[in-house]
N, C-alpha and C positions, 0 to 999 in steps of 0.2 A: 492467591498463593497460600502455600501449605507450610508452616515452620514446625520442625520438631527437635528441639534443643539445637546442638551444632549441624543438622541435618537438615536440609530445605530443598524445596523445588519451587520454582515460579514459572507460570506460564500466563503471560501477558496477551491480551486480546485488543488488537486496536482497530476499531470500526469507525468509519465517516471522518477518516484523518482530512482535515481542509486542504493542504498541500497535493496529498496523492489525489484526492478526488479532483481537484482544480486541473492538475496535469494531465489527468485521463479525460475531463471535459476538454480541455484545448485541444488536445490531440484529436480529438472526435469532432468538435465543431469545426476546426481549421482543417479537415481532412489531411493532416499530417502523415505523410507515409515514413516510418521509421524503418532502420535498416534492423534485417533480423537479430534478435539478443534472447537470450535464455530468461531475462527478467522481463521482458516485455509480454505483457499479456494482451489477450484477445481485447474485442471492441467493448467500449462502453456499454453498459446495459442501460439503455435510456432508448424510450419509444420513439423520439422525434428529435430530430437534431436540427439546432439552431442554423442559420444561413453562416457560411465562413466569411471572415471581414474581407472586403475590398481596399480597405485604404492604407494597407502594408502590403509588403512583398512576402510571397510564400515562404513559410517557414522550414527552413533544412531540417529534415527528420533527425539530421546529427546532433541539432542543437537541443531537440526535444529528447533524445536519447540521454544526452550528457545531463540535462535537468533530471530525468527520471532517475537515472543513476546515482545522483548525489542526493535524491531522496529516499530512494529504498536500499541503498547500499553505500551508506555513509563512509564505511571504512575502506571501501574499493577507493579506484582512483577517478579524480576529477579535475578538470583543468583549471589552471591558475588564472585569476581575473588579467584581463590584458594591463599592460602598465599604463598610469595614468588614468584608469577608468574607476570611478568612484563605486564601491559595492551597492551604494544606496541610489545610484543612478536611475531616478524615474521609475522604479520597480517597487511593486507592493511585496516581494521577497528579498529583502536587501541583501541577505546572504548566498540565495541561488542563482539569480539570474543574470547578475553580472558577465560571466563569461558567454553568454547567448544574446546578441545585440537584436536579432530580428526577433527571437521567441520574446525577449523581454519587452519589445516594443507590441508584439500582440497582446501579451499578458496584460500589460499595463491598461490597454485599450477595453479588455473583456472582462476586465478583474470583477466589474459589478453584476455580469451576467452570469459568470461561474460562481461566486459568492451566492447570488439567489437561488440557482440549482441546486447547490450545497445545502443552503438553508432549508428549502422546499423539502429536499429528500431527507433531511434530520426530522423535520415535522412528521412526515408521511411515516417515516420509522418508529415513532414513538410509540402508537398501539400495538406494534408487532416487533417484540423484543426476541431477539436469537436465543440459541439454546443456552448461552450464559455459564455462569461459575458452576452452577451444577452438574452439567454435563463433565465439565472438565475434571472436577474433584471425583464424580464418580467413575471416569475412567481410572484415573489415577489409583482410586481404591482398589479399582478389580486388578490393575496389573500389580500392585503389591500383593493381595492376594495369590494371584498366579504365581508370583515369585517366593511367596513365603517370606517376604523380607520388606523393609521399607524401601524405596527407590533411591538410588544414589543422587547426590545433589545436581540439578540442573537448573537451566534457564531457557526460556523459550520465547520468543516475540513473535506473535503471529499477526502480519498486517491483513485487513480485509481489502479486497479491491470491488468495487461495482462494474464487473465486468462478465462480458458474454463467453464465458469457456468455463472448463472444468479442470485446468490443469493448475495444481500446486506448485508453485516454484522455490527451490531452495536457493535462499540467497548466501547464507553460510550455515553454520552448524547450530547456530542459534535463532536465526531468522527465517521465516518462510511468508511468502506472498499468497494467499488463499482467496480465491473468488469467494464473495458473498454466498452466492448460490449453493457452492460446496458447505461451506460453514453451516448453513442453514439446512442441509438435508442429511437423512441417515448416514451418508459417507462420511461426515465429519467425525463422529464417535470412532469409527472403523480405523480411519486413517491415523487420529490422535493416539488410540490404543497401540496400533503397531511401532508407531514412532516413540512414545514413552516405553514400550516394552525394549527398543533398541538401545535408548540412550539412559536407561534408567536401572 
């Protein structure tokens, strides 16, 4: 974040968000076919998928999509819980899974596996930090120099996704879904510079 008196800008970068990672892992491990949607990313960036569960029925792609949109687009529409269903009903995500009963059962069954994968991923990433704050600050400084003035106030929320695609998805004017492989590549400062030039 940069603060300059009354003028400020903020770029938050969220990496390895547990529920985001868990949703992508569940989609991949259960081989859930999700309806096409502009905010649904490519496949999970994982070397070997675990076997899908056999003890519960197949998860409808619409249920996973509803959960995904509630995680990445909280301002968007999401279904209301069914009447009489407690939000914490056997779910590790008490505010997110009640509207999707089949998905809720699968997530409850696979929660420990998803958590283990996420924890191992965090451990693996410790010795390899991404570009970090220095790149963000440098990009904004370069834009300000090219404009000959401070940038206008703005906020950005960047959510990094462990997926095998290169598409940056715009949720709204403040939030973007960015594949980790893009964020960790030379493409990241180029894309960020273009965005800051447009909004700043």
